[in-house]
Every structure is written in C-alpha cells, then in structure tokens.
N, C-alpha and C positions, 0 to 999 in steps of 0.2 A: 489496405491490408496491413495487419499488424505483422511486425516483424522483430526478430530477436536483434537487440542493439549490443554494441560492443564498445571497447575503449574509444574508438575513433568518434563515436558519438557523445562521449562523456561531457563536453562543455555544453553541448545543448541540453543533455539531461539534466546538469545541474542548474542550468539557468531557469528550467521549468520547475525544477524543485524549490529554489530560491523564491521564485514569483508566487508560488503555490502555497507554501508551508513556512510558519514561522521557524525560527532557530531551534526552539524546544522540540519541534516534531521533524527534524531532519538532522542528519550527521554534518559534520564539517567536510569540507570539500576534500580534504586529503582522507578522511576516513570513509566517505563516500566512494571515492576512486578505489580505495583497497577492497570494497565490496564487490566491485567488478571482477575482481580475480577469484571469487569463491564459486565453487561449483553449484552449490545449492541456491545461488541468488542470481536472478536474471531480470534484465529490464527488456520489457516490449515497448514497442513504440509504433505511432501511426504517423506516417509521413504523408504531407500534401506538396506536391512539385518540389520534392527533395527536403523540405523543412520539416523539422519534427514539431508536430503539434499536439501530441498527446503521449503520456507513458504509463505503465503499469509495471512497478517494480516488485517483484514477489520472492519469497522464499519457498522453495519446494521441500515439504515436509514429507514423512513417511506415508501419512494418511491424507494430507489435505495441502493446500497451497494457502500461504498467508500473503495477502496483499499489504506491503508496507507503504507504499505510495501510489496513489492514483491521481493523474492531474492532466488537464487539459490546458493548452496555451490559453491565456485570457482572450484574445482575438477570436478564439474558435468556439467559446462557450455560447451555451443558449441555442444552439442550432441542431442539437442531435448528435455531435461529435463524441460526447463523452458516453452517451448509451451505446452507440456504434463501436466504441473501444472497448467498453465493458463487455459487451456481447461477443465480439471477437475472442477477448481474453477468456470469457467463461467457456466458450467452445474449444479452447485449446486442449483441455484434459477432461476426464471424466471424475478427477478428484474435486471433493468439495472445496469451497474458497471461505476463507475468514479474513475479515479485515477490522479495523479499529475506527470508530469516529468518537467524537467528543459527545458527552451526553446532550440531549436536546434542551439546551438552556436558553439560547437565543436565536434570533431569525435566521442567522447563517448556518448554524448547527442543525436546526430543524429543516432548512431547505436541502442540506447535505443528505440527510437521513431519508427525506421524501424522494430525492433523486435515487438513492440505491433501492427503496422499497419499490419505485416505479420499475426499477430492473430486477425484481423477483428476489431481492435480499431481504433477510429477516432480521429485524433488531431484538437482541436479546436483552435479558435483565443481567448479563454476567459483566462485571465492570472490575477494574483494578487500575493502580495508577502506573502508567508506563515509566520504566526505569530511565533514568537520564541516558540520553543518547548523544548529547552535544556539549561536552565540557561540563561545567558546573550548573547548567541550566537545569531547573528544577523539572521532575516528570510530569506528565499530563493525565488528568483522569481520563479514562476511555472506556467505552462500552462495544463490546463485539457485535458484528453483523456477519451472517453465514449466507452461503448460496450452495446448493438449492434448497436445503432443508433447514428446519429449526435445530438448534444445538440443544443437546442433553446434558445433565450434569455430569456424567462420566466423562464424556466427550470435552467439555469445557476444562475439566481438570487436566485431561491429556493435552490439550491444546496449550493451556496457561504454562504447564511444566515445559513443553516443548519451546514455547517462545521465549521464557525466561532463560532456559539453558542454552538456547542457540541464537535467536535474533538479538536478545538483549545481553548476551553474555560478551561483552567487549572484548575480553583477554582471548576468548576462544576465536571470535569473529575476525578480529583485527590483529594479527600478529607483527 
C-alpha cells in the first residue's frame, strides 16, 4: 500500500534517488531534504517488510500532478512492483499526471517509455531542456508524458510555465 513519506524516511528516499538517477536528474542531498518541507511537494512510498522499495515524488499543481521522480529499488524491478506503484499513485487523485522522460534515443530510454505506455501514459511531442537542478550540471533534454489523456498545446504551455516558475525556480523552491 502506498503511503506518504516524511523526514524520517529521508535517508531511504535519497538512497533510491542516488541509485536510480544521475546527478543531473536529482538535487543535492541538502536541496532534496529542503524539498520535504514544502507543502506542494510530497514523496509517496511503497514498503515491504518495513523497507522502502519504491517512491513517487510529486509536485501538486493547481490542475495536475507532476511526477519529479519515480523509482523502484533495483532488487524489486522486473516483477510488477513499478506498475503496482504507478497504479496506486494514479489512484490517489483525479488530477491528471505529467512526468518527464528523456527522448527515446537508446534502449534504456525506449524501455522506460514502453513501461509508462503499458501503464496508460501518453508520450507527447512536447520537449524542452530541463533547467539545472544540481549545482553546475547541465540540464537534460526531456519529453513529457501524460496520464490519463493526451496533452494539448494550451495545456502544455500552462504546464511548462508552472514547472519553470515552481519546480525549477530554485530561489522560490529552496529558501
């Protein structure tokens, strides 16, 4: 069962983030810890026998939810844990979900997109370069995926504006 995580789970959360994402796609440990204090930022987790085995880190916007990080502990991948985690997360709210993936240029990126498509997400043609979120590490080219519906031009512009003014606005985000 998916549960809302808090500061007491932080070390386990960050361990999963470090294993699943390169430094360019995650914040520093201190910046990540500061996010846990923000009202619009929540980390949900799936635990097994008390151990954290998967996370969904979200920003809740006025009209949708943005998944900043989705990760399953490596030992639990490939057996349906990710699909269960995503399904449980999708059921938490009626708001549409938006997430970012790298464009499908290599096998790992294509496999990730296939996973989300199997779970009823739609790959869009909308892309941008993610602003730097970790020190001086260069931003990453990203494409949006959405659930449960396709993304329209108007909605993309609204989402991008919100992402850049809230999620990627480090001065506002981390005081």
